[in-house]
C-alpha positions as CSV (number, residue, x, y, z in Angstrom):
1,M,56.6,-3.8,49.5
2,E,60.1,-4.6,47.8
3,K,62.5,-1.8,48.1
4,R,65.3,-1.2,46.3
5,I,67.3,1.8,48.0
6,Q,70.6,3.0,46.6
7,G,72.0,4.2,49.9
8,S,75.5,4.7,48.6
9,C,75.9,8.0,46.2
10,T,77.9,11.1,46.6
11,S,76.8,14.5,45.3
12,I,78.6,17.8,44.5
13,L,76.7,20.8,44.1
14,V,78.6,24.3,42.6
15,G,76.9,27.7,42.3
16,K,77.7,29.8,39.2
17,D,80.1,32.0,40.9
18,A,82.1,29.2,42.4
19,S,82.8,27.2,38.9
20,I,85.5,28.1,36.5
21,D,83.2,29.3,33.7
22,G,80.0,30.5,35.4
23,S,78.2,27.5,35.0
24,T,76.0,26.0,37.7
25,I,77.0,22.3,38.2
26,I,74.9,19.5,39.9
27,S,76.4,16.1,40.0
28,R,76.2,12.6,41.7
29,N,77.9,9.1,41.8
30,D,74.8,7.0,41.1
31,D,76.0,3.8,43.3
32,G,74.1,1.0,44.4
33,H,74.2,-2.1,46.7
34,E,75.5,-4.2,44.1
35,A,78.6,-4.0,41.7
36,L,77.0,-4.1,38.3
37,D,73.7,-2.6,37.1
38,P,73.7,-2.0,33.5
39,Q,72.7,1.9,32.5
40,R,71.4,3.7,29.3
41,F,71.5,7.1,28.2
42,V,68.4,8.4,26.6
43,V,66.4,11.3,25.5
44,V,62.6,10.9,26.8
45,K,60.2,12.7,24.3
46,P,57.0,14.2,25.1
47,E,55.0,11.7,23.1
48,D,57.0,9.0,25.3
49,Q,56.2,10.5,28.7
50,P,53.5,8.6,30.4
51,R,50.5,10.5,31.3
52,E,48.9,8.1,34.2
53,Y,52.4,6.6,35.9
54,T,52.6,3.6,38.2
55,S,55.4,3.2,40.5
56,V,56.7,-0.6,40.1
57,I,57.8,-0.5,43.7
58,S,55.3,1.3,45.9
59,K,52.2,0.7,43.6
60,L,51.5,4.5,43.6
61,E,49.4,6.0,40.5
62,I,49.8,9.4,39.8
63,D,48.0,11.5,37.1
64,L,50.6,13.6,35.3
65,P,50.4,17.1,33.7
66,D,49.9,17.3,29.6
67,K,52.4,19.1,27.5
68,P,55.3,17.4,29.5
69,L,58.9,18.8,28.2
70,S,61.3,16.4,26.5
71,Y,64.6,15.5,28.8
72,T,67.6,13.6,29.1
73,S,67.6,10.5,31.4
74,I,69.9,7.8,32.6
75,P,67.6,5.0,33.3
76,N,68.4,1.3,34.5
77,S,68.5,-1.5,31.4
78,I,66.9,-4.0,33.7
79,L,63.4,-2.7,34.7
80,T,62.4,-5.2,37.3
81,N,62.2,-2.3,40.2
82,G,60.9,0.2,37.4
83,I,62.6,2.9,35.3
84,W,65.1,4.8,37.9
85,P,66.0,7.6,35.7
86,A,68.7,9.0,38.2
87,A,69.3,12.5,36.4
88,G,68.6,14.5,33.5
89,I,68.2,18.1,31.8
90,N,64.9,19.2,30.3
91,S,64.5,21.4,27.2
92,K,64.3,24.4,29.3
93,N,67.7,23.6,30.7
94,V,66.7,22.7,34.1
95,A,68.6,19.8,35.6
96,M,67.8,17.3,38.1
97,S,69.7,14.5,39.8
98,A,67.3,12.0,42.2
99,T,68.6,10.6,44.6
100,E,70.8,10.8,47.5
101,T,69.9,8.5,50.1
102,I,70.0,10.2,53.1
103,T,69.7,9.5,57.3
104,T,67.0,10.3,59.7
105,N,66.2,9.2,63.3
106,P,63.4,7.7,65.1
107,R,61.9,11.0,67.0
108,V,61.1,12.0,63.2
109,L,60.0,8.8,62.1
110,G,57.8,8.6,65.3
111,L,55.8,11.8,64.2
112,D,56.1,11.3,60.7
113,P,56.2,7.6,59.5
114,L,57.5,6.8,56.0
115,I,54.7,5.8,53.6
116,D,54.8,2.1,52.1
117,G,52.6,3.5,49.2
118,G,54.7,6.9,48.6
119,L,57.2,8.1,46.1
120,G,60.7,6.9,46.0
121,E,63.9,7.2,43.9
122,E,62.2,5.0,41.1
123,D,59.8,7.7,40.5
124,L,61.3,11.1,41.3
125,V,62.6,12.2,38.0
126,T,59.7,11.0,35.8
127,V,56.9,12.9,37.8
128,V,59.0,16.1,38.3
129,L,61.6,17.2,35.8
130,P,59.3,17.2,32.5
131,Y,57.0,19.6,34.3
132,V,59.3,22.6,35.6
133,S,60.9,25.6,33.8
134,S,63.4,26.6,36.9
135,A,65.3,25.0,39.6
136,R,63.0,26.7,42.1
137,E,60.1,25.4,40.5
138,G,61.2,21.8,40.5
139,V,61.9,22.1,44.5
140,K,58.1,23.4,44.9
141,R,56.7,20.7,42.8
142,L,58.5,17.9,44.2
143,G,57.8,19.5,47.7
144,S,53.9,19.4,47.0
145,L,54.2,15.7,45.6
146,L,55.8,14.8,48.9
147,E,53.4,16.6,50.9
148,K,50.3,14.7,48.8
149,Y,51.7,11.2,48.3
150,G,54.5,10.6,51.1
151,T,57.8,8.9,50.6
152,Y,58.9,5.5,51.7
153,E,62.4,6.7,52.1
154,P,64.8,9.4,53.2
155,N,66.5,11.1,49.9
156,G,68.4,14.3,48.9
157,I,67.5,15.6,45.5
158,S,69.4,18.4,43.6
159,F,67.9,21.0,41.0
160,S,69.7,23.6,39.1
161,D,69.1,26.1,36.1
162,N,71.6,28.7,34.8
163,E,71.3,30.8,37.7
164,E,70.3,28.9,41.0
165,V,71.4,25.5,42.5
166,W,69.1,23.8,45.0
167,W,68.9,21.1,47.4
168,L,65.9,19.5,48.9
169,E,66.0,16.9,51.7
170,T,62.8,14.9,52.5
171,I,62.0,14.6,56.3
172,G,59.9,11.5,57.3
173,G,57.1,10.6,55.4
174,H,55.6,14.0,54.4
175,H,58.0,16.8,55.1
176,W,60.9,18.3,53.5
177,A,63.1,21.4,53.3
178,A,65.2,22.9,50.8
179,V,68.2,25.5,50.5
180,R,69.4,27.4,47.6
181,I,73.3,27.0,47.5
182,P,75.1,30.5,47.4
183,D,76.2,31.4,43.9
184,D,80.1,31.4,45.3
185,A,79.7,28.1,47.3
186,Y,79.9,24.4,46.6
187,V,78.8,21.4,48.4
188,V,79.7,17.6,48.9
189,A,76.9,15.9,50.3
190,P,77.3,11.9,51.3
191,N,74.8,9.6,52.3
192,R,73.5,11.6,55.5
193,M,71.2,14.4,56.3
194,N,73.4,17.2,54.9
195,I,71.3,20.6,55.5
196,D,72.9,22.2,58.6
197,N,71.9,25.7,60.0
198,F,68.7,26.6,58.4
199,D,66.9,30.0,58.2
200,F,63.1,29.8,58.2
201,S,62.5,33.6,57.0
202,S,64.9,33.3,54.1
203,D,64.0,33.7,50.3
204,D,66.9,31.1,49.8
205,T,65.2,28.2,51.7
206,M,62.0,26.3,51.6
207,C,60.1,23.8,53.6
208,S,56.9,22.3,54.3
209,D,54.9,24.8,56.0
210,D,54.4,23.1,59.5
211,L,58.1,21.7,59.6
212,K,59.0,24.6,62.1
213,S,55.9,23.8,64.5
214,L,56.6,20.1,64.0
215,I,60.0,20.8,65.4
216,D,59.0,23.3,68.2
217,E,56.0,21.6,69.5
218,N,57.5,18.3,69.9
219,N,60.7,19.1,71.4
220,L,62.9,18.0,68.5
221,N,65.7,20.5,68.5
222,P,68.9,19.8,70.8
223,D,70.6,23.2,70.3
224,F,70.0,26.4,72.4
225,D,69.8,28.9,69.7
226,K,69.5,27.6,66.1
227,Y,68.0,25.2,63.7
228,N,70.5,23.1,62.4
229,L,68.4,20.2,60.7
230,R,71.1,17.7,60.5
231,H,71.2,17.8,64.4
232,I,67.4,17.8,64.6
233,L,66.2,15.6,61.6
234,G,69.2,13.5,60.9
235,S,71.6,11.1,62.4
236,S,74.8,11.3,64.2
237,S,75.9,7.5,64.2
238,V,78.9,5.5,64.3
239,K,78.3,4.5,60.7
240,D,78.4,8.1,59.7
241,T,82.2,8.4,61.0
242,V,83.2,6.1,58.7
243,Y,80.9,5.8,55.7
244,N,79.5,9.1,55.2
245,N,81.5,11.9,57.0
246,P,85.1,11.0,55.6
247,R,83.8,11.6,52.2
248,A,82.4,15.0,52.4
249,W,85.8,15.6,54.6
250,Y,88.0,14.4,51.6
251,G,86.1,16.7,48.8
252,Q,86.2,19.9,51.3
253,K,90.0,19.0,51.7
254,F,90.3,19.1,48.2
255,F,88.6,21.8,47.2
256,S,89.1,24.2,50.5
257,P,93.0,23.1,51.7
258,G,93.8,24.8,54.8
259,T,90.4,25.3,55.9
260,T,89.1,21.8,56.6
261,P,88.7,20.0,60.0
262,E,91.2,17.4,60.4
263,D,89.3,14.6,61.6
264,P,87.5,12.6,58.9
265,M,85.0,11.4,61.4
266,D,83.7,14.9,62.4
267,Q,80.1,14.9,62.5
268,D,79.7,18.8,62.2
269,L,81.6,19.1,58.8
270,P,79.7,22.0,57.1
271,F,77.2,21.9,54.7
272,I,77.6,25.1,52.6
273,C,81.5,25.3,51.6
274,H,83.9,27.9,49.7
275,A,86.6,26.6,47.6
276,N,90.2,28.5,47.4
277,R,89.7,28.6,43.7
278,K,87.3,28.3,40.8
279,I,85.9,24.6,40.2
280,S,86.3,22.8,37.0
281,I,84.5,19.7,35.6
282,E,87.7,18.0,35.9
283,D,87.9,19.0,39.6
284,V,84.4,17.4,40.3
285,K,85.1,14.4,38.4
286,F,88.4,13.9,40.4
287,V,86.4,14.2,43.8
288,L,83.7,11.6,42.7
289,S,86.2,9.4,41.5
290,S,88.6,9.4,44.6
291,H,89.4,6.9,47.1
292,F,91.4,9.0,49.5
293,E,94.4,9.6,47.5
294,N,97.6,11.0,49.2
295,T,96.1,9.7,52.6
296,K,96.8,6.6,54.6
297,Y,93.0,5.7,54.0
298,D,93.7,5.0,50.2
299,V,92.6,1.4,49.6
300,Y,95.5,1.7,46.8
301,G,97.9,3.4,49.3
302,N,100.6,2.5,51.9
303,G,98.6,2.8,55.0
304,T,98.2,-0.4,56.9
305,E,95.6,-2.9,55.9
306,S,93.1,-1.6,58.8
307,E,93.4,1.9,57.8
308,K,92.9,1.3,53.9
309,K,89.7,-0.4,54.9
310,L,88.6,2.1,57.5
311,F,86.6,4.2,55.5
312,R,84.0,3.9,52.4
313,P,85.6,5.4,49.6
314,I,83.9,7.9,47.1
315,G,84.9,5.9,44.0
316,I,83.9,2.4,44.4
317,N,83.2,-0.6,42.5
318,R,79.5,0.1,43.1
319,N,79.7,3.1,40.9
320,H,76.8,2.5,38.4
321,N,77.2,5.9,36.6
322,V,78.8,9.4,37.3
323,H,76.7,12.5,36.1
324,I,77.8,16.0,36.2
325,L,74.8,18.4,34.8
326,Q,76.2,21.5,33.8
327,I,74.0,24.5,32.7
328,R,76.2,27.1,31.1
329,N,75.9,31.0,31.0
330,N,77.2,33.2,28.3
331,V,76.2,30.8,25.4
332,P,73.1,30.6,23.5
333,D,70.2,28.6,25.4
334,S,70.3,25.8,22.7
335,I,73.9,24.7,23.9
336,A,73.7,25.7,27.4
337,G,72.8,22.1,29.1
338,I,75.8,19.6,28.9
339,H,75.1,16.1,30.6
340,W,78.7,14.9,31.0
341,L,78.3,11.2,31.7
342,A,80.5,7.9,32.4
343,Y,79.9,4.6,33.4
344,G,81.1,2.1,36.0
345,A,83.6,2.4,38.8
346,N,85.2,5.8,38.5
347,T,88.9,4.9,38.6
348,F,89.3,4.4,34.9
349,N,86.7,6.2,32.9
350,T,86.1,9.8,31.9
351,V,83.1,12.0,31.7
352,V,81.8,12.7,28.2
353,P,80.1,16.1,27.5
354,F,77.0,15.3,26.0
355,Y,74.8,18.2,24.7
356,S,71.1,17.8,26.1
357,N,69.1,19.5,23.5
358,V,69.0,16.5,21.3
359,T,66.4,14.1,20.0
360,D,68.5,10.9,20.6
361,T,71.4,9.4,21.9
362,P,74.5,7.5,20.8
363,A,73.9,3.8,20.4
364,S,77.2,2.6,22.4
365,F,75.7,4.7,25.7
366,K,72.1,3.9,24.9
367,N,71.6,0.0,24.3
368,A,73.3,-1.6,27.6
369,T,71.5,-4.8,28.4
370,G,72.2,-7.4,31.2
371,K,74.1,-9.4,28.8
372,F,77.8,-8.6,28.7
373,N,78.8,-6.9,25.5
374,M,82.2,-5.1,24.6
375,N,80.6,-3.1,22.5
376,N,78.6,-1.2,24.7
377,M,80.1,1.7,26.9
378,Y,79.1,0.4,30.0
379,W,80.4,-3.1,30.0
380,L,83.5,-1.6,28.4
381,S,83.8,0.7,31.3
382,C,83.4,-2.0,33.7
383,T,85.9,-4.3,32.7
384,T,88.5,-1.6,32.2
385,A,88.0,-0.6,36.1
386,L,87.9,-4.3,37.0
387,L,91.5,-5.1,35.0
388,G,92.9,-1.8,36.4
389,D,92.0,-2.9,40.2
390,T,94.2,-5.9,39.8
391,N,97.3,-3.6,39.9
392,Y,96.3,0.0,40.4
393,D,99.8,1.2,40.5
394,F,101.1,-0.5,37.4
395,Y,97.9,0.9,35.5
396,V,97.6,4.5,36.9
397,D,100.0,6.1,34.6
398,M,98.2,4.4,31.6
399,R,94.8,6.0,33.0
400,N,96.3,9.3,33.8
401,D,97.7,9.6,29.9
402,Y,94.5,8.4,28.9
403,E,92.4,10.6,30.9
404,L,94.5,13.8,30.0
405,Q,94.1,12.8,26.0
406,A,90.5,11.8,26.2
407,M,89.4,15.2,27.9
408,S,91.5,17.5,25.5
409,A,89.7,15.6,22.7
410,Y,86.2,16.2,24.2
411,H,86.8,19.9,24.9
412,K,88.3,20.0,21.3
413,I,85.2,18.6,19.9
414,Q,82.9,21.1,22.2
415,N,84.8,23.9,21.6
416,E,84.4,23.4,17.6
417,T,80.9,22.5,18.0
418,D,80.0,25.6,20.1
419,K,81.7,28.1,17.7
420,D,79.8,26.4,14.6
421,I,76.2,26.6,16.1
422,D,75.0,29.8,14.3
423,N,75.6,27.9,11.0
424,H,73.2,25.5,11.4
425,D,69.4,25.5,11.1
426,N,68.5,22.3,12.7
427,V,70.3,22.4,16.2
428,N,68.8,19.4,17.7
429,E,70.4,17.4,14.5
430,Y,73.7,18.9,14.8
431,L,74.2,18.6,18.5
432,T,72.9,14.8,17.8
433,S,75.9,14.5,15.4
434,A,78.2,16.0,17.9
435,N,77.2,13.5,20.5
436,E,77.8,10.9,18.3
437,K,81.4,12.2,17.5
438,L,81.8,12.4,21.1
439,A,80.7,9.0,21.9
440,N,82.9,7.5,19.1
441,E,86.0,9.2,20.3
442,A,85.3,8.1,24.0
443,F,84.6,4.7,22.9
444,E,87.8,4.6,21.0
445,R,89.8,5.8,23.7
446,Q,88.2,3.3,26.3
447,T,88.9,0.5,23.9
448,A,92.6,1.6,23.3
449,L,93.1,2.4,26.9
450,L,92.1,-1.5,27.8
451,G,94.2,-2.7,25.2
452,N,97.2,-1.1,26.5
453,M,96.4,-2.6,29.8
454,V,95.8,-5.9,28.3
455,I,99.2,-6.0,26.4
456,S,101.3,-4.5,29.3
457,G,99.7,-6.6,32.0
458,S,100.2,-9.8,30.1
459,E,104.0,-9.4,30.8
460,Q,103.1,-9.2,34.7
461,M,100.9,-12.4,34.8
462,K,102.3,-14.8,37.7
463,L,101.9,-17.7,35.2
464,R,105.1,-17.1,33.6
465,Y,108.5,-18.7,33.6
466,N,111.8,-16.4,33.0
467,L,113.7,-19.3,30.7
468,N,113.1,-19.2,27.0
469,D,113.7,-22.0,24.6
C-alpha cells in the first residue's frame, strides 16, 4: 500500500476562556514532505458527499450515513492520493482538523499493529465531519470508526464547537485517547504523541474501552504513580529533541513567557498550558509562522550556521496551508464559524477570515491546479514566500506593513458584515458575497506586496554595475 504521510504539521488549540473574544480555536499548519502541493478551498454540499466512500490509499470501503451536513474543506488539487480535506467547519458549527502525524513505539505496535487496510489522514474529515453536531460527538464517531476499521498511521485530530475543544490521538491500530482542553488553556502540538497525564475516570477524557487494561496487563507504564500517555504510548527519541520539542517550546515561550523550561529539547514539556494573556487570532498565526525569532535558532537570525540548522522551524517551506478554525460566541449562529485560511510558506502571507456558512467559495482560493498560475492565491502566496526567502532582512519590513494593513482591512470587512447580518434574509448569499470581498482584498494586497518586493529587490541584484552611461 502506497502511503502519503504528512509527518510535518503543527497544531494550536485554544479554549474559549483563553481566547481574546470568547471563541474556541483549533488550528494547524498542513505541512508535507514536499515543498509544493496545490490546495483548494471548497464547500462540500450534502448532494456532493459520497454515500459509499472508498479510500484511495488503503482501498477501505465505508458506507456513510444519509443526510450529511454541508462543510467547508481544504482538499488537495492533485487527487492522486485521494481528497485529503485537511480541515473544515460544518453547518452545525463543528470544526475538525485532521491530522497531526504523531509518534508511537514498538511496545505498542507489538500489541496493536497498524492496519494496512484501515483509515488514514486522507479519509478522516470526509467520514466524520458531515455527521456530527458537537465536538464531543466528533470524538465518539472517530473513536468508533478507529475501533471498527483501524488505522495505518498514528495521528492527532482536533475538534471544536462553541463550547468545547477536544484533542484525540490514535494508539496502535485500533486504540485511541482524547482530552477536552480546559476552557482557560491552550495547547501547542507538534509531530509527537502529546497527551501526558491522563485521568481514565474524568468526564473530560475519552478512550477505547480496553486502553487501561492494555496498558496494565502488558506492563507498558514506565511511571510509578500516574498514567502519562506520552511516556507509555509515544516516543522519547533524539529526533523529538530537534524536530518536535522545540516547536512546542517556542509556542509555549511565546504564550507563557517566564514559565516555560529553558531547554528547547525538553522531552517533558507540558501538554495543557495557560497563557499570561488572552490569545488572539494574530497570536496563533504568529506562532504557526514562526522560525524561532529572537533566538539563536532562527534560520534568518545571527546564530552560527549549526545553531540555525539545529531545529525544525514551525513556519517552513513545506507549509501547504494554515487554517485557524474559530467558532465564535456572542454572535448569531449563522455567522459563528470563521474558517481563517492562507496558503504556502507562512512567512509572507496573511490568514483571511472566511465565513463558513456559505454555499460556494471565491475562485481565487478554490481553483488551484498543478499548473503555475499567478491568478490563483496558492501560487501567488508561494511566489511571494520564495522571493522573501532570498533576502528576509530586506523584505521583512514590507511584509510587516502588508500584514498590518491587510489584517486591518479583513477585520473591517468582517465587522461591517457582522453588524449588517440582520438586514439580509438570505444569509448564505450575503456571507458568500462577503467572502468574495475578503478574497479580492487579500488577492490585491498579496499582489501589491509581491510587486513592491520585485521593484525594491531589483535594486539589490548582484547583476549590476555602479557606473552609468
